[in-house]
Backbone as a ProteinNet text record, in pm:
[ID]
protein_1_A
[PRIMARY]
XXXXXXXXXXXXXXXXXXXXXXXXXXXXXXXXXXXXXXXXXXXXXXXXXXXXXXXXXXXXXXXXXXXXXXXXXXXXXXXXXXXXXXXXXXXXXXXXXXXXXXXXXXXXXXXXXXXXXXXXXXXXXXXXXXXXXXXXXXXXXXXXXXXXXXXXXXXXXXXXXXXXXXXXXXXXXXXXXXXXXXXXXXXXXXXXXXXXXXXXXXXXXXXXXXXXXXXXXXXXXXXXXXXXXXXXXXXXXXXXXXXXXXXXXXXXXXXXXXXXXXXXXXXXXXXXXXXXXXXXXXXXXXXXX
[TERTIARY]
-41.4	-132.4	-248.9	-268.5	-382.6	-489	-567.5	-720.9	-813	-778.5	-876.2	-937	-1041.8	-1106.2	-1057.4	-1052.4	-998.8	-1043.9	-962.3	-997.6	-977.4	-1079.2	-1110.7	-1107.2	-1018.1	-1028.9	-1161.8	-1199.6	-1284.6	-1243.1	-1372.5	-1406	-1376.3	-1390.7	-1336.6	-1163.9	-1133	-978.8	-882.9	-979.3	-953.9	-940.5	-1044	-1064.7	-921.7	-823.6	-704.8	-617.1	-602.7	-487.7	-524.5	-710.5	-709.6	-746.4	-724.4	-753.3	-579.8	-484.6	-385.4	-330.4	-385.9	-330.9	-395.1	-527.7	-600.3	-545.4	-516.2	-483.4	-355.5	-266.7	-177.6	-279.4	-347.6	-424.1	-536	-588.2	-706.5	-627.9	-518.1	-448.4	-425.8	-347.3	-384	-480.6	-629.2	-722	-796.4	-758.6	-792.4	-724	-575	-512.3	-544.1	-593.6	-601.7	-720	-842	-942.9	-1104.3	-1011.5	-1147.8	-1216.9	-1352.3	-1410.1	-1488.4	-1519.4	-1546.1	-1681.4	-1786.6	-1904.6	-1833.6	-1750.4	-1653.7	-1599.4	-1511.1	-1491.8	-1582.9	-1690.5	-1814	-1878.2	-1838.7	-1912.7	-1837.4	-1711.2	-1619.5	-1663.9	-1652.6	-1655.5	-1757.7	-1915.8	-2030.1	-2019	-1951.3	-1910.9	-1857.8	-1690.8	-1646.1	-1691.1	-1767.7	-1827.4	-1936.3	-1981.8	-2068.5	-2008.1	-1925.6	-1810.6	-1760.1	-1707.8	-1643.6	-1716.1	-1844.1	-1932.9	-2013.6	-1998.2	-2063.9	-1978.1	-1867.9	-1754.8	-1674.7	-1627.4	-1551.2	-1599.3	-1745.7	-1825.1	-1950	-1908	-2013.3	-2052.2	-2162.7	-2140.9	-2152.9	-2106.2	-2074.9	-2191.3	-2231.7	-2358.3	-2436.6	-2406.6	-2548.1	-2529.1	-2669.3	-2640.5	-2637.2	-2533.3	-2530.4	-2664.9	-2749.9	-2833	-2831.1	-2932.1	-2883	-2934.2	-2987.6	-3061.5	-2903.1	-2848.8	-2737.7	-2640.9	-2614.6	-2499.2	-2576.6	-2677.1	-2697	-2697.3	-2683.9	-2673.1	-2505.6	-2414.2	-2260.3	-2243.3	-2297.4	-2264.6	-2323.2	-2443	-2493.7	-2563.3	-2580.2	-2607.4	-2751.8	-2837.3	-2966.9	-2985.7	-3077.1	-3102.1	-3120.2	-3179.1	-3191.5	-3072	-2971.3	-2841.5	-2771.3	-2772	-2705.2	-2761.3	-2895.3	-2941.4	-2856.4	-2865	-2793.3	-2653.5	-2559.2	-2411	-2364.2	-2455.2	-2410.2	-2337.6	-2221.1	-2103.3	-2095.8	-2074.8	-1956.5	-1880.3	-1812.6	-1685.8	-1526.9	-1449.6	-1349.8	-1239.7	-1194.2	-1096.4	-984.3	-864.3	-795.2	-678.9	-698.6	-632.7	-540.6	-623.5	-568.7	-430	-365.8	-217.2	-149.2	-182.5	-170.3	-63.7	-83	14.8	163.6	123.7	281.7	363.6	303.8	358.8	399.9	336.8	382.9	510.8	498.9	598.3	738.8	744.8	824.1	890.9	794.1	878	919	898	942	1007.2	1110.7	1212.4	1277.4	1260	1382.5	1408.9	1325	1343.5	1465.3	1443.6	1526.3	1652	1647.9	1799.9	1887.9	1820.4	1877.4	1900.7	1815.1	1839.6	1971.3	1899	1960.1	2084	2168.6	2285.3	2371.2	2318.6	2297.5	2350.9	2273.2	2266.6	2296.7	2395.1	2446.4	2590	2642.4	2803.5	2873	2978.4	2976.7	2963.1	2957.6	2933.3	2749.2	2702.8	2537.8	2461.2	2549.1	2483.8	2455.7	2380.6	2319.4	2428.6	2474.6	2561.4	2508.2	2565.6	2565.7	2522.9	2392.1	2370.7	2395.9	2463.4	2451.3	2332.7	2259	2139.6	2152.5	2235.9	2199	2373.7	2362.4	2444.5	2457.9	2580.6	2551.4	2451	2406.2	2301.6	2381.2	2451.5	2527.1	2579.9	2553.4	2597.1	2499.4	2529.8	2413.6	2366.1	2242.3	2198.5	2065	2026.4	1923.1	1807.1	1834.8	1750	1681.2	1802.1	1807	1692.3	1772	1707	1537.6	1498.4	1375.9	1285.4	1342.4	1302	1307.9	1390.7	1371.4	1233.6	1170.8	1089.1	938	926.1	837.9	834.4	797.5	807.5	673.3	587.9	486.7	538.6	639	668.5	803	855.7	1013.7	1099.2	1196	1324.2	1329.5	1303.7	1351.3	1255	1137.8	1012.2	1057.6	1035.2	1117.1	1160.7	1295.6	1448.3	1398.4	1325	1292.1	1177.8	1097	1029.8	1081	1159.6	1285.7	1362.6	1426.9	1487.2	1433.5	1293.3	1233.3	1171.6	1177.9	1136	1234.9	1396.7	1517.3	1556.3	1465.2	1475.4	1650	1652	1801.7	1875.7	2011.9	2086.8	2176.4	2230.5	2318.7	2467.9	2576.8	2683.4	2761.6	2928.7	3015.2	2964.2	2972.5	2979.4	2837.4	2724.9	2591.5	2532.5	2581.5	2472.7	2412	2294	2185	2202.3	2220.8	2289.5	2134.2	2123.7	2028.1	2037.4	1930.4	1946.8	1921.5	1890.6	1857.1	1716.7	1663.9	1536.3	1419	1485	1431.9	1338	1452.2	1373.5	1267.8	1251.1	1151.1	1079.9	947.7	840	833.6	799.7	798.1	637.5	627.1	479.2	392.7	275.4	164.5	163.1	255.2	221.4	182.5	126.3	79.9	155.7	277.2	370.1	326.7	368.8	359.8	239.3	138.9	2.6	-11.2	-18.9	-32.5	43.5	158.2	207.2	178.3	145.8	56.8	-54.3	-134.5	-251.9	-199.6	-72.6	-46.6	37.5	74.1	215.1	171.4	66.7	-18.6	-111.2	-141.6	-279.9	-222.2	-79	-11.4	34	86.8	125.8	15.2	-99.5	-191.4	-293.7	-279.4	-344.3	-223.4	-109.5	-19	-14.8	-27.4	-68.4	-190.7	-323.2	-431.8	-442	-361.3	-346	-304.8	-190.3	-123.5	-250.4	-294.5	-402.4	-520.2	-517.5	-654.1	-638.2	-476.7	-433.9	-362.5	-376.7	-337.2	-182.2	-119.8	-6.6	55.8	100.4	127	164.4	120.4	202.2	297.3	280.8	376.7	469.6	590.8	698.7	632.8	641.4	577.1	638.6	743.2	807.8	888.6	932.7	1022.5	1105.4	1225.3	1262.8	1255.8	1238.2	1260	1279.6	1346.3	1384	1315.4	1318.9	1234.5	1349.1	1326.1	1418.7	1537.5	1543.9	1692.9	1709.9	1808.8	1825	1795.6	1780.5	1743.7	1842.2	1994.3	2115.1	2108.1	2086.5	2073.6	1983.6	1860.2	1783.7	1792.2	1815.9	1876.9	1999.1	2096.5	2195.7	2148.9	2049.3	1965.8	1918.5	1836.2	1778.9	1812.9	1965.3	2018.3	2113.8	2139.5	2192.1	2079	1973.8	1848.6	1820	1821.9	1792.4	1891.3	2031	2109.6	2116.1	2046.9	2042.2	1920.7	1791.2	1698.3	1685.7	1797.9	1817.7	1917.9	1978.9	2070	1971.4	1912	1813.5	1722.6	1663.1	1566.2	1614.9	1778.4	1847.4	1876.2	1936.5	1957.1	1840.7	1703.5	1577.2	1534.5	1548.4	1484.2	1585.1	1721.6	1779.9	1746.2	1739.4	1681.1	1556.3	1496.1	1361	1310.1	1376.9	1414.4	1477.6	1578.1	1646.6	1542.5	1471	1411.9	1270.9	1219.1	1100.8	1091.3	1245.9	1257.9	1264.4	1305.6	1302.6	1141.8	1079.4	995.5	837.5	751.8	626.9	553.8	437.9	371.8	267.6	211.3	97.8	60.5	-63.3	-159.1	-120.8	57.4	40.7	99.9	125.5	242.6	299.3	383.8	469.7	517.8	520.3	598.8	644.8	799.9	898.4	884.4	871.2	865.4	925.7	979.1	1066.1	1038.3	1010.5	992.2	1064.3	1101.4	1169.6	1088.3	1046.8	1021.5	1039.6	1022.6	1124.1	1046.5	1030.9	953.5	1013.3	953.7	997.9	850.6	859.3	734	744.2	633.2	601.8	506	488	389.9	255.6	185.9	62.7	52.1	60.7	38	135.7	289.4	440.9	509.6	623.2	750.1	826.4	893.1	1024.3	1077.2	1121.4	1227.2	1339.9	1451.8	1556.2	1501.8	1559.1	1544	1690.6	1709.4	1853.2	1777.7	1689.1	1663	1596.5	1640	1584.1	1492.4	1403.9	1297.6	1310.8	1338.9	1372.9	1258.9	1231.9	1140.9	1147	1131.2	1117.8	1006.5	900.2	746	705.3	605.4	567.9	429.6
2552.1	2510.7	2646.8	2614.9	2748.5	2725.5	2844.3	2814.4	2799.1	2828.7	2864.3	2698.3	2740.3	2575.4	2513.5	2366.4	2247	2295	2253.1	2260.8	2102.9	2058.5	1896.2	1861.1	1776.6	1756.8	1686.2	1688.9	1612	1483.4	1427.6	1292.4	1198.6	1227.7	1139.2	1118.7	1223.4	1226.1	1130	1150.1	1031.7	858.5	827.9	696.3	620	648.1	599.7	600.9	701.5	687.8	634.9	624.1	547.7	382.7	329.7	208.3	168.9	263.2	184	204.8	271.3	309.9	192.6	142.6	44.5	-120.2	-157.7	-250	-362.5	-302.3	-368.1	-432.6	-306.8	-348.4	-448.5	-437.5	-575.5	-680.5	-665.5	-817.7	-878.9	-807.9	-834.2	-892.7	-804.2	-825.9	-995.1	-1006.5	-1110.7	-1241.2	-1216.8	-1350.5	-1360	-1226.3	-1269.1	-1306.4	-1322.4	-1394.5	-1295.4	-1170.5	-1062.7	-1047.2	-1074.8	-1094.7	-944.3	-913.6	-810.3	-743.4	-859.8	-799.7	-776.6	-786	-751	-627.7	-589.3	-498.9	-394.1	-396.4	-322.3	-257.3	-339.7	-286	-271.8	-250.1	-164.8	-14.1	-19.3	135.7	187	102.3	194.2	229.1	184.1	212.5	359.6	316.3	474.6	583.5	569.2	667.2	720.6	683.5	746.4	813.8	737.5	812.8	917.6	899.2	1044.1	1154.9	1137.1	1213.1	1298.8	1201.3	1256.6	1323.2	1308.8	1400.4	1511.4	1466.5	1535.4	1671	1626.7	1740.5	1779.2	1855.6	1913.1	2060.3	2098.2	2264	2331.4	2442.6	2520.8	2562.6	2538.9	2566.6	2504.7	2414	2321.9	2155.5	2062.6	1954.7	1889	1759.7	1691.9	1605.7	1577.7	1476.5	1375.7	1254.2	1158.6	1175.4	1263.8	1319.1	1392.9	1478.1	1530.5	1424.8	1322.6	1226	1138.7	1071.6	1021.5	1121.9	1210.6	1289.6	1276.2	1317.9	1286.2	1214.9	1058.8	918.4	870.4	876.1	822.6	666.3	671.5	549.9	622.4	515.5	514.4	591.7	670.3	679.5	587.2	456.2	341.7	313.3	283.7	255.1	358.9	518.2	552.6	602.6	565.5	562.1	450	344.4	209.3	242.9	300.9	287.1	398.7	509.2	630.6	603.9	636.4	602.4	487.3	439.7	330.9	384.4	281.5	293.7	236.2	214.5	137.2	215.9	205	334.6	292.1	481.7	451.7	471.7	568.2	588	462.3	381.2	288.5	225	194.4	185	60.7	-61.6	-187.3	-182.2	-208.9	-148.7	-272.5	-330.7	-440.1	-353.1	-257.6	-219	-68.1	-6.9	142.4	104.9	-3.3	-12.9	-65.1	-121.9	-208.4	-34.7	2.2	159.9	259.7	276.7	335.7	318.8	158.3	117.7	133.9	65.1	83.5	220.4	325.4	460.5	515.2	445.3	555.3	455.6	319.1	282.7	316.6	375.8	428	560.6	663.2	800.4	876.6	761.3	824.8	816.2	934	904.9	817.6	777.6	686.1	556.2	548.3	396	364.9	485.2	473.6	557.3	471.5	499.7	599.6	660.9	807.6	803.3	642.1	705.8	680.8	724.7	706.6	583.2	453.1	329.3	294.4	225.8	123.2	43.2	80.2	17	-164.9	-269.5	-376.7	-370.4	-405.6	-356.3	-525.1	-484.6	-584.9	-613.2	-729	-727.3	-650.2	-610.2	-556.6	-464.4	-357.7	-286.4	-203.1	-128.6	-24.1	56.9	132.2	278.3	342.1	375	476	430.9	264.4	241.5	201	201.8	158.8	-17.7	-41.7	-172.2	-190	-316	-340.8	-321.4	-343.6	-282.2	-168.5	-64.9	63.1	140.6	87.6	105.9	68.8	-38.1	-36.1	16.7	52.7	124.2	268.6	339	472.8	499.7	403.5	403.6	361.2	222.2	213.8	131.9	166.9	45.9	-49.3	-52.4	-147.8	-301.9	-274.6	-457.6	-466	-581.5	-643.6	-641.5	-541.6	-581.9	-712.3	-847	-967.4	-1033.6	-950.1	-1038.2	-974.6	-813.9	-761.2	-804.9	-861.3	-905.1	-1090.7	-1165.5	-1252.7	-1238.3	-1167.7	-1158.9	-1122.1	-960	-987.8	-1108.2	-1164.5	-1262	-1382.6	-1439.3	-1500	-1423.2	-1326	-1262.5	-1249.9	-1251.9	-1210.7	-1102.5	-967	-858	-801	-865.2	-877.2	-998.9	-1024.1	-1160.3	-1107	-1211.6	-1239.7	-1234.2	-1150.7	-1169.2	-1249.7	-1305.8	-1356.2	-1321.8	-1190.7	-1176.4	-1114.4	-1225.5	-1185.2	-1087.8	-1010.4	-844.4	-864	-762.3	-785.5	-684.7	-737.2	-692.6	-656.7	-513.3	-488.6	-552.1	-622.3	-713.3	-593.5	-659.5	-581.9	-646.3	-720.2	-763.2	-668.5	-592	-507.2	-424.7	-366.2	-253.2	-325	-450.4	-492.7	-594.7	-540.2	-638.5	-753.9	-883.8	-1028.1	-1001.3	-1032.8	-1052	-1063.2	-987.5	-1045.2	-997.3	-1023.1	-967.1	-826.7	-830.9	-711.4	-585.1	-576	-458.9	-390.2	-517.6	-469.2	-423.7	-501.7	-471.4	-307.1	-280.3	-162.8	-67.8	-94.9	28.5	38	-66.6	-61.7	34.7	14.6	94.5	277.6	298	404.2	500.1	427.3	482.4	527.9	403.2	426.6	579.1	552.8	648.3	793.9	796.2	945.1	970.5	872.9	922.2	981.8	922.8	932.3	1023.2	1053.7	1204.4	1310.3	1325.6	1413.9	1428.6	1332.5	1350.7	1424.1	1410.3	1435.3	1586.4	1596.2	1764.4	1848.5	1802.1	1878.1	1901.3	1743.9	1794.6	1893.3	1917.6	1983.6	2103.2	2156	2296.9	2350.7	2530.8	2592.7	2581.5	2575.9	2579.3	2444.4	2356.9	2204.6	2224.6	2205.6	2217.6	2098.9	1981.5	1888.1	1854.1	1802.2	1749.6	1584.8	1557.8	1407.5	1411.8	1364.8	1329.5	1229.1	1202.6	1035.7	1070.1	967	992	812.8	848.3	692.3	704.2	596.1	574.9	475.3	452.2	329.2	277.6	205.6	126	36.1	16.6	-4.9	-187.1	-221.1	-357.5	-419.1	-530.8	-604	-554.5	-584.2	-549	-410.6	-340	-219.3	-167.8	-217.4	-177.1	-212.7	-344.6	-402.3	-318.1	-280.2	-188.8	-60.4	14.3	115.5	108.1	-19.4	-44.9	-84.3	-112.3	-167.7	6.2	103.5	210.8	270.5	289.3	394.8	364.2	194.3	152.2	222.4	202	263.9	435.8	499	631.4	689.7	584.3	600.1	577.6	468.9	418.9	522.2	579.4	704.4	790.6	874.1	974.2	958.8	795.2	782.6	784.9	759.9	754	894.7	987	1090.5	1195.5	1200.5	1242.2	1194.3	1051.6	976.9	1031.4	1065.6	1100.1	1234.3	1331.5	1481	1480.2	1451.9	1446.4	1421.5	1284.3	1223.3	1293.7	1406.2	1496.4	1625.9	1655.5	1769.7	1753.6	1636.8	1579.5	1584.3	1573.5	1536.2	1665	1773.5	1915.3	1961.1	1961.7	2011.6	1987.3	2094.2	2048.3	1905.7	1879.4	1803.7	1856.4	1832.2	1918.1	1757.1	1822.2	1754.8	1668.6	1725.4	1716	1566.4	1525.4	1433.1	1452.8	1400.5	1415.7	1281.4	1250.4	1144.1	1169.7	1145.8	1127.5	962	963.8	808.8	841.1	678.8	675.1	537.4	486.1	371.1	364.1	253.9	199.2	78.2	119.8	-37.6	-13	-146.9	-195.2	-318.1	-297.9	-421.5	-455.1	-540.9	-568.3	-526.6	-465.1	-396.9	-442	-544.3	-596	-577.5	-499.8	-480.4	-566.2	-580.3	-701.6	-760.5	-652.5	-724.1	-737.4	-676.3	-669.2	-755.7	-817.8	-878.6	-772.5	-798	-731.5	-701.5	-593	-525.8	-433.3	-453.9	-313	-216.2	-85.8	8.9	110.4	226	287.1	426.6	453.1	564	567.7	634.9	667	753.1	710.2	865.7	881	981.9	1046.3	1204.6	1155.6	1252.8	1289.5	1417.5	1403.1	1396.9	1375.2	1400.3	1284.6	1219.3	1094.8	1074.8
323.2	191.5	181.2	30.6	6.6	48.7	91.7	132.7	23.1	-114.6	-229.3	-217.5	-278.2	-362.6	-422.5	-399.8	-451.1	-616.6	-764.7	-847.4	-884.4	-882	-931.9	-1101.7	-1108.3	-1282	-1316.9	-1465.2	-1505.5	-1507.2	-1478.6	-1405.6	-1515	-1629.7	-1774.5	-1732.1	-1736.1	-1721	-1605.4	-1506.6	-1379.4	-1419.7	-1521.4	-1579.7	-1570.8	-1667.1	-1728.6	-1545.6	-1496.3	-1408.3	-1305	-1264.9	-1165	-1188.6	-1334.3	-1371.4	-1331.9	-1356.1	-1336.1	-1206	-1103	-977.3	-890.5	-935.7	-864.9	-927.6	-1039.5	-1106.3	-979.4	-965.7	-821.3	-707.4	-676.1	-560.8	-593.6	-668.4	-710.3	-717	-799.2	-802.7	-685.7	-547.7	-426.1	-387.4	-398	-331.6	-382.3	-522.9	-572.2	-546.4	-515	-436.1	-296.5	-230.8	-74.6	-37.6	-165.4	-158.8	-153.9	-135.2	-128.2	-288.3	-258.3	-385.3	-419.9	-555.6	-569.2	-484.2	-457.3	-367.3	-220.2	-180.4	-53.5	-71.4	-163.5	-203.6	-240.7	-280.8	-312.2	-190	-80.6	13.7	93.1	92	154.8	113.5	-44.2	-79.6	-68.5	-39.4	-30.6	106.8	204.2	341.2	352.1	255.5	253.7	173.4	46.6	6	103.9	149.1	298	378.7	426.4	518.4	485.9	380.7	339.9	326.9	241.5	206.6	359.9	442.4	542.7	657.7	665	729.6	640.9	540.2	422	325.1	329.9	239.4	320.5	470.5	519.1	486.3	437.3	443.7	547.5	562.9	713.7	758.1	839.3	931.4	911.6	839.2	778.7	842.2	895.9	930.7	764.3	806.7	687.4	695	578.9	570.9	478.4	494.8	415.8	289	254.1	119.3	39.8	109.4	43.8	77.3	115.8	99.3	-32.7	8.6	-140.6	-262.1	-277.6	-411.1	-453.1	-287.1	-352.5	-389.6	-315.1	-379.2	-504.4	-532.1	-575.7	-508.6	-395.7	-309.6	-272.6	-250.2	-196.7	-53.5	-46.4	117.7	208.9	161.3	269.6	297.3	187.4	232.6	287	274.7	357.2	468.1	499.4	672	731.3	662.3	710.6	738.9	675.2	673.4	730.4	731.4	861.3	944.2	1006.6	1120.7	1063	951.4	960.4	891.5	794.3	751.4	809.5	755.6	804.1	851.5	992.9	1052.2	949.6	998.7	898.2	981.5	1136.8	1192.1	1294.7	1285.9	1417	1412.6	1447.3	1479.6	1566.1	1521.3	1614.5	1708.3	1830	1972.8	1903.6	1843	1836.8	1734.9	1613.2	1521.6	1562.1	1637.4	1727	1809.2	1928.4	1996.2	1928.4	1805.6	1762.7	1653.4	1589.3	1492.1	1626.4	1718	1835.1	1877.5	1882.9	1966.4	1853.4	1737.6	1586	1589.6	1555.9	1558.5	1645	1774.7	1895.3	1825.8	1804.3	1828.1	1643.5	1566.8	1435.9	1465.7	1554.9	1579.4	1687.6	1824.6	1940.4	1929.1	1988.9	1966.8	2096.1	2188.2	2304.3	2207.9	2154.7	2076.2	1933.2	1910.1	1757.6	1760.9	1688.8	1671	1578.9	1597.9	1533.5	1398	1349.3	1151.5	1137.5	1287.9	1261.9	1275.3	1284.7	1249.4	1367	1398.3	1515.2	1607.6	1753.6	1800	1838.7	1820.4	1878.8	2024.9	2089.4	2231.5	2287.4	2413.6	2528.1	2578.1	2628	2684.9	2794.2	2895	2972.4	3022.2	3114.6	3148.1	3229.9	3270.8	3362.4	3277.7	3412.9	3368.5	3267.4	3306.4	3187.7	3050.8	3034.5	2893.8	2830.9	2710	2620.2	2613.1	2611.7	2603.3	2551.4	2566.6	2464	2587.8	2689.6	2822.6	2835	2847.9	2837.4	2726.5	2600.9	2466.4	2505.6	2538.3	2535.8	2642	2756.8	2896.5	2830	2757.8	2696.5	2630.5	2571.9	2486.3	2558.9	2635.5	2685.9	2854.2	2929.6	3042	3038.2	2975.1	2974.6	2901.9	2895.2	2811.4	2882	2916.4	2910.8	2826.1	2850.2	2721.6	2717	2776	2743.9	2685	2667.3	2593.8	2437.5	2439	2310.3	2224.3	2306	2263.8	2206.5	2256.2	2218.2	2123	2083.5	1993	1874.1	1902.6	1770.7	1724.3	1821.4	1774.9	1666.1	1733.6	1659.2	1486.3	1529.8	1369.8	1294.1	1343.7	1267.4	1254.6	1365.9	1340.5	1403.9	1496.8	1578.5	1550.2	1573.6	1581.6	1668.6	1763.2	1871.1	1819.9	1842.5	1800.6	1866.9	1914.4	1932.9	2103.4	2108.5	2251.5	2323.3	2241.9	2279.7	2310.1	2204.2	2199.4	2056	2118	1995	1878	1764.9	1653.2	1565.3	1538.1	1426.4	1304.7	1260.4	1129.8	1002	890.3	766.9	785.4	824.2	806.1	863.9	966.4	1069.9	976.8	896	770.2	657.8	677.4	568.5	645.6	647.3	727.4	612.5	676.4	635.2	547	442.1	343.2	411.9	466.8	510.3	625.6	743.9	853.5	916.6	1012.6	1041.1	1034.2	1056	1043.6	871.2	801	665.8	605.4	647.5	589.2	646	766.1	834.1	740.8	686.1	622.1	447.3	437.4	325.8	297.7	412.5	406.3	426.7	530	578.4	503.3	414	297.5	172.1	132.6	2.7	24.5	141	192.8	178.5	257.3	237.1	98.8	21.4	-125.9	-182.8	-211.7	-249.2	-209.6	-110.9	-45.8	-75.5	-93.4	-151.2	-301	-354.4	-526.2	-545.9	-439.9	-461.3	-428.5	-320.5	-264.2	-367.3	-442.7	-565.6	-672.6	-724.8	-806.9	-793.8	-668.2	-642.3	-599.9	-572.8	-555.6	-665.6	-644.4	-785.5	-733.7	-643.3	-639.2	-559.5	-610.3	-505.1	-397.2	-254.8	-169.5	-114.8	-189.3	-102.3	-222.8	-189.6	-281.4	-330	-473.4	-500.1	-647.3	-649.4	-741.7	-778.6	-912.3	-940.7	-1053.1	-1032.1	-1151.6	-1229.6	-1350.2	-1395.5	-1563.7	-1604.6	-1742.4	-1810.1	-1922.7	-2007.8	-2059.6	-2131.4	-2222.1	-2189.2	-2066.3	-2003.7	-2019.3	-1989.9	-1999.7	-1867	-1818.5	-1701.2	-1611.5	-1635.8	-1571.6	-1522.9	-1617.7	-1580.7	-1480.6	-1525.7	-1409.3	-1264.6	-1254.3	-1139.2	-1073.5	-1159.9	-1061.4	-1036	-1095.5	-1053.1	-926.7	-952.5	-801.7	-694.4	-699	-591	-542.2	-660.7	-610.4	-550.7	-620.1	-554.4	-381.5	-365.6	-260.9	-158.7	-177.1	-77.3	-81.8	-162.8	-179.6	-57.5	-89.2	-13.8	172.8	171.5	322.6	365	275.2	383.1	421.6	301.2	285	410.5	464.1	560.2	694.3	697.9	808.8	882.2	763.1	801.7	867	789.4	844.7	943.4	1010.5	1134.4	1219.2	1201.7	1336	1340.7	1247.8	1270.6	1339.4	1273.9	1361.2	1475.8	1522	1650.1	1732.7	1688.3	1778.9	1784	1687.1	1705.2	1800.7	1813.7	1825.9	2005.3	2060.1	2171.1	2273.6	2154	2239.4	2182.6	2097.7	2089.3	2152.5	2224.7	2298.4	2194.4	2231.7	2203.5	2106.4	2016.5	1920.3	1868.4	1751.3	1656.1	1553.9	1475.2	1343.4	1331.3	1217.5	1199.3	1051.2	1034.7	925.2	870.6	737.4	705	577.2	562.4	441.5	404	278.7	204.3	95.7	72.2	-59.4	-134.2	-237.6	-310.1	-445.9	-458.4	-603.3	-633.7	-786.6	-863.9	-991.3	-1055.4	-1207.2	-1198.5	-1384	-1394.5	-1559.2	-1600.2	-1721.1	-1814.3	-1897	-2005.7	-2167.2	-2178.2	-2304.1	-2300.8	-2451.2	-2527	-2542.4	-2530.1	-2511.5	-2694	-2789.8	-2877.3	-3021.1	-2944.5	-2987.9	-2944.3	-2975.5	-2933.7	-2867.2	-2757	-2647.9	-2764.7	-2813	-2856.3	-2782.8	-2823	-2744.7	-2794.2	-2739.9	-2762.2	-2746.7	-2841.7	-2824.1	-2735.2	-2689	-2648.9	-2472.8	-2431	-2254.5	-2243.8	-2188.7	-2125.6	-1960.5	-1922.3	-1841.4	-1786.9	-1652.3	-1596	-1470	-1411.5	-1318.7	-1193	-1289.1	-1193.5	-1221.8	-1105.1	-1151.2	-1229.8
[MASK]
+++++++++++++++++++++++++++++++++++++++++++++++++++++++++++++++++++++++++++++++++++++++++++++++++++++++++++++++++++++++++++++++++++++++++++++++++++++++++++++++++++++++++++++++++++++++++++++++++++++++++++++++++++++++++++++++++++++++++++++++++++++++++++++++++++++++++++++++++++++++++++++++++

């Protein structure tokens, strides 16, 4: 990443993309009962927190006055809020544990077949043979494999086949709506996508890959066909990189960096607010979000 100073855009030019960015989040907040005053208090804390820690001048103490100047928040409020702010790096224990076990099942050659797919696993087996007990023990000794299996059966992350083997279900890839795992990744994945886009806006030479392919003027059937196909392509890419990262990280010494590769697929009907929906003969494609 370049060491050049960030080149921030004109504030007025941010209004439209910011409104579009926040609209689905505001919809979620309203549906979840989070009112504007509640969001306003959270934003006030975050403004102070970000100004306090991310905008420190080299060799100078960050003062209430400077934080107030940067944020537009009164010094009395700054003084009250300094040191506050919502944590952004806390990972729920169940999320971390589940993700690590799933990643191992999807990537480790001991638990995958020749085609790279996760093997059905007997509950227990000989020490040299793959089993669900061995899978869990390879990741953590803090929980009993039977407890993990019972939880995953209840959450429908696995099913038992006719031979009483645990089979990874499609549901393992898609957390249920509103559960802790899904809400954690809502924050993590959106944070990383936005952070990459912001870094690219501020840098003279964009340091992160952040691209999309999009077509407008499609029929519903074609949009659904492309959604299914893109899902297959995306999952193959995720499986491939998970296997490579798992193998590489097993051999590398521990460090302080993290890496995230994500994909998303979205489609919707676009109806102009003041005109009826009409078909179009043209498609619009771009490789940039």
